[in-house]
C-alpha positions as CSV (number, residue, x, y, z in Angstrom):
1,M,103.7,120.0,98.3
2,Q,101.0,120.9,95.8
3,I,97.7,119.2,96.5
4,I,95.2,118.9,93.7
5,E,91.8,117.5,94.8
6,T,89.7,116.7,91.7
7,P,87.5,113.8,90.6
8,I,89.0,112.4,87.4
9,P,86.5,111.7,84.5
10,H,86.4,108.1,83.4
11,G,89.2,107.2,85.8
12,L,92.0,108.6,83.7
13,W,94.8,110.5,85.5
14,L,97.0,111.0,82.5
15,D,97.7,109.8,79.0
16,T,100.7,111.3,77.3
17,D,103.4,110.2,74.9
18,T,105.3,108.8,77.8
19,C,102.9,107.6,80.5
20,I,99.4,106.2,81.1
21,A,97.8,106.2,84.5
22,G,94.3,105.8,85.9
23,F,91.8,103.5,87.6
24,S,89.0,101.3,86.5
25,T,85.4,101.3,87.5
26,R,82.9,98.3,87.7
27,K,81.4,99.2,84.4
28,G,81.9,97.6,81.0
29,G,82.8,94.0,81.7
30,V,81.2,90.5,81.5
31,S,80.9,89.4,85.1
32,S,77.4,89.0,86.6
33,G,75.7,88.9,90.0
34,V,77.7,90.5,92.9
35,Y,80.7,90.9,90.5
36,E,78.8,92.9,87.8
37,S,80.5,93.7,85.6
38,M,84.2,94.8,85.1
39,N,85.7,92.7,87.9
40,T,89.5,92.8,87.5
41,G,90.2,91.0,90.8
42,L,92.3,88.0,90.1
43,H,91.9,86.7,93.7
44,S,88.2,87.2,93.9
45,K,85.8,84.2,93.8
46,D,84.4,85.3,90.4
47,D,84.7,82.8,87.5
48,A,88.3,83.0,86.5
49,K,87.4,83.1,82.8
50,N,85.3,86.2,83.4
51,V,88.1,88.0,85.3
52,K,90.6,87.1,82.5
53,Q,88.2,88.4,79.9
54,N,87.5,91.6,81.9
55,R,91.2,92.3,82.3
56,Q,91.8,91.7,78.6
57,L,89.0,94.0,77.6
58,F,90.2,96.7,79.9
59,F,93.9,96.6,79.3
60,D,93.6,96.1,75.6
61,V,91.8,99.5,75.6
62,V,93.9,101.5,78.0
63,A,97.4,99.9,77.4
64,P,97.4,97.8,74.2
65,G,100.6,95.8,73.9
66,F,101.7,96.3,77.5
67,R,102.8,93.5,79.8
68,V,100.5,93.7,82.9
69,A,102.2,93.2,86.3
70,N,100.2,92.3,89.4
71,L,100.8,91.3,93.0
72,K,99.2,88.9,95.5
73,Q,98.4,91.7,97.9
74,I,98.6,90.7,101.6
75,H,98.1,94.0,103.4
76,S,101.8,94.3,104.1
77,A,104.4,97.1,103.8
78,D,106.5,95.0,101.4
79,I,107.7,96.4,98.0
80,V,109.3,94.7,95.1
81,R,111.0,95.8,91.8
82,V,109.5,94.8,88.5
83,D,112.2,93.9,86.0
84,S,112.6,91.2,83.3
85,F,112.7,88.5,86.0
86,F,109.5,89.6,87.8
87,C,106.8,86.9,88.2
88,N,103.2,87.9,88.8
89,D,101.5,87.1,92.1
90,V,104.5,87.6,94.3
91,E,103.3,88.5,97.8
92,A,103.7,92.2,98.3
93,D,101.7,95.4,98.3
94,G,103.9,97.8,96.3
95,F,106.0,97.7,93.2
96,Y,108.1,100.0,91.1
97,T,109.9,99.9,87.8
98,T,112.0,101.8,85.2
99,E,110.9,99.3,82.5
100,K,108.9,100.6,79.6
101,G,105.9,98.7,78.2
102,V,104.8,97.4,81.7
103,I,101.6,98.3,83.4
104,L,101.6,98.1,87.2
105,S,98.1,97.1,88.3
106,V,97.0,97.5,91.9
107,S,93.8,95.8,93.0
108,I,91.3,97.9,95.1
109,A,87.8,97.8,96.5
110,D,87.9,100.0,99.6
111,C,91.6,100.3,100.4
112,G,93.7,103.1,99.1
113,S,96.1,103.1,96.2
114,V,98.9,105.5,95.3
115,L,100.6,105.7,91.9
116,F,103.8,107.6,91.4
117,H,106.0,108.9,88.6
118,N,108.9,111.3,88.5
119,D,109.2,114.4,86.4
120,D,111.1,112.9,83.5
121,F,108.9,109.7,83.4
122,S,111.9,107.4,83.9
123,L,110.4,105.8,87.0
124,I,106.9,104.6,88.1
125,A,105.4,102.9,91.1
126,G,102.1,101.7,92.5
127,L,101.0,100.6,96.0
128,H,98.0,99.2,97.8
129,C,97.5,100.9,101.1
130,G,94.7,99.8,103.4
131,W,94.9,100.7,107.0
132,K,97.4,97.9,107.8
133,G,99.9,98.8,105.1
134,T,99.5,102.5,105.9
135,R,100.0,101.8,109.6
136,D,103.1,99.7,108.9
137,G,104.7,102.4,106.7
138,I,104.3,101.2,103.1
139,I,104.1,104.8,101.8
140,Q,107.2,105.9,103.6
141,N,109.0,102.7,102.4
142,M,108.0,103.4,98.8
143,V,109.2,107.1,98.9
144,K,112.5,106.0,100.5
145,I,113.0,103.5,97.6
146,L,112.1,106.0,94.9
147,S,114.3,108.6,96.5
148,G,117.2,106.4,95.4
149,F,116.3,107.3,91.8
150,S,114.7,110.8,92.1
151,D,114.3,113.6,94.6
152,P,110.9,113.3,96.3
153,Q,110.1,116.8,95.2
154,S,110.2,115.5,91.6
155,L,107.6,112.9,92.3
156,T,103.9,113.1,91.4
157,A,101.5,110.9,93.4
158,Y,97.9,110.0,92.5
159,I,95.6,108.9,95.4
160,G,92.8,106.6,93.9
161,P,89.2,106.0,95.0
162,M,88.8,104.5,98.5
163,I,86.3,104.3,101.3
164,Q,85.8,107.8,102.8
165,Q,85.6,108.8,106.4
166,E,81.8,109.1,106.7
167,N,81.5,105.4,105.8
168,Y,84.6,104.0,107.5
169,Q,83.6,103.0,111.0
170,V,86.4,101.4,113.0
171,G,87.2,100.1,116.5
172,E,88.6,102.2,119.3
173,E,91.9,100.3,118.9
174,F,92.6,102.4,115.7
175,L,93.3,105.3,118.0
176,G,96.5,103.6,118.9
177,F,97.5,103.2,115.2
178,F,97.0,106.7,113.9
179,P,97.0,110.3,115.1
180,R,93.7,111.5,116.6
181,Q,93.3,114.2,113.9
182,F,92.2,111.5,111.4
183,F,89.1,110.4,113.4
184,C,85.7,111.8,114.1
185,Q,83.2,110.4,116.5
186,K,79.5,109.9,115.9
187,E,77.1,108.3,118.3
188,G,79.9,106.7,120.2
189,S,81.6,105.2,117.1
190,Y,84.9,106.2,115.5
191,Y,85.3,107.0,111.8
192,F,88.7,106.9,110.2
193,D,89.9,109.2,107.5
194,L,92.3,107.0,105.6
195,N,92.3,109.3,102.6
196,S,93.6,112.3,104.6
197,C,96.0,110.1,106.4
198,V,97.5,108.9,103.1
199,E,97.7,112.5,101.8
200,Q,99.4,113.7,105.0
201,I,102.1,111.0,104.9
202,L,102.9,111.9,101.3
203,H,103.2,115.5,102.4
204,D,105.5,114.5,105.3
205,C,107.6,112.5,102.8
206,N,108.1,115.7,100.7
207,V,106.4,114.4,97.6
208,G,106.2,117.3,95.2
209,T,102.7,117.0,93.8
210,V,99.7,115.0,94.9
211,Y,96.4,114.4,93.0
212,N,93.6,113.2,95.2
213,A,90.4,111.8,93.6
214,K,88.5,111.8,96.9
215,L,86.0,109.4,95.4
216,D,84.1,107.1,97.9
217,T,84.0,103.5,96.9
218,F,81.3,102.7,99.5
219,S,78.7,105.3,98.5
220,N,79.2,105.1,94.7
221,K,77.6,101.6,94.1
222,D,77.1,102.2,90.4
223,L,80.8,102.9,89.8
224,F,82.8,101.0,92.4
225,Y,83.0,97.7,94.2
226,S,83.1,98.0,98.0
227,Y,84.0,95.1,100.3
228,R,82.8,97.0,103.4
229,R,79.4,97.6,101.7
230,D,78.8,94.3,100.0
231,G,81.1,91.6,101.4
232,Q,81.4,89.3,98.5
233,T,82.3,91.6,95.6
234,G,84.7,92.4,92.8
235,R,87.7,94.6,92.5
236,M,88.8,97.6,90.5
237,C,92.4,98.4,89.7
238,S,94.7,101.4,89.7
239,Y,97.3,101.3,87.0
240,I,100.3,103.1,85.6
241,G,102.7,102.4,82.8
242,L,105.6,103.9,80.8
243,K,105.1,103.9,77.1
244,K,107.8,102.6,74.7
């Protein structure tokens, strides 16, 4: 597996004749207060009109004319397919499609996200992977599903911004959920490296190429919302779509 660790300017992973993928920041929207300003979180407590306007502003720029698909994320390992019958807000934390003209939008604030496409851009996927979904195997579930379409070696994955280890203090019970290699201990407290854990699972699943932003949502207050840092807050999104 090829690992490419690089911050992506302006949140754009790629924009080609066939595919668009990236992630939003908190800049450029209309929300105010703790949600300032580009809150795209449909299930946040922000004014729904502001969220709708933010999403329209954002997706009209990055993917004009696309149908935007979103989930009601529940920290599960559940995955659904997006087709002509798909209805937004189905409860799941991962989705995939072969449809063109559809943006898969994953809501994030501290949890991880992974976007996928195959080499010939006939297949895309997106998933939300906090510690619960990662523990319960959502990444493995997704790669297994995608393997029915393409060899895992033909897949490219993009790991989006998330809380990084130095700011992710967890309870001792986490040692029973993940290998010890993903923890460090400081002053009697444990800190979990979700980012490296996600990357390792992708490696173990034989995904061909992985891009890892390694951007910390917690410490970059000007760019990112962080639930762990702020409590009541907005959401960014990771997104991917196949162009018509």
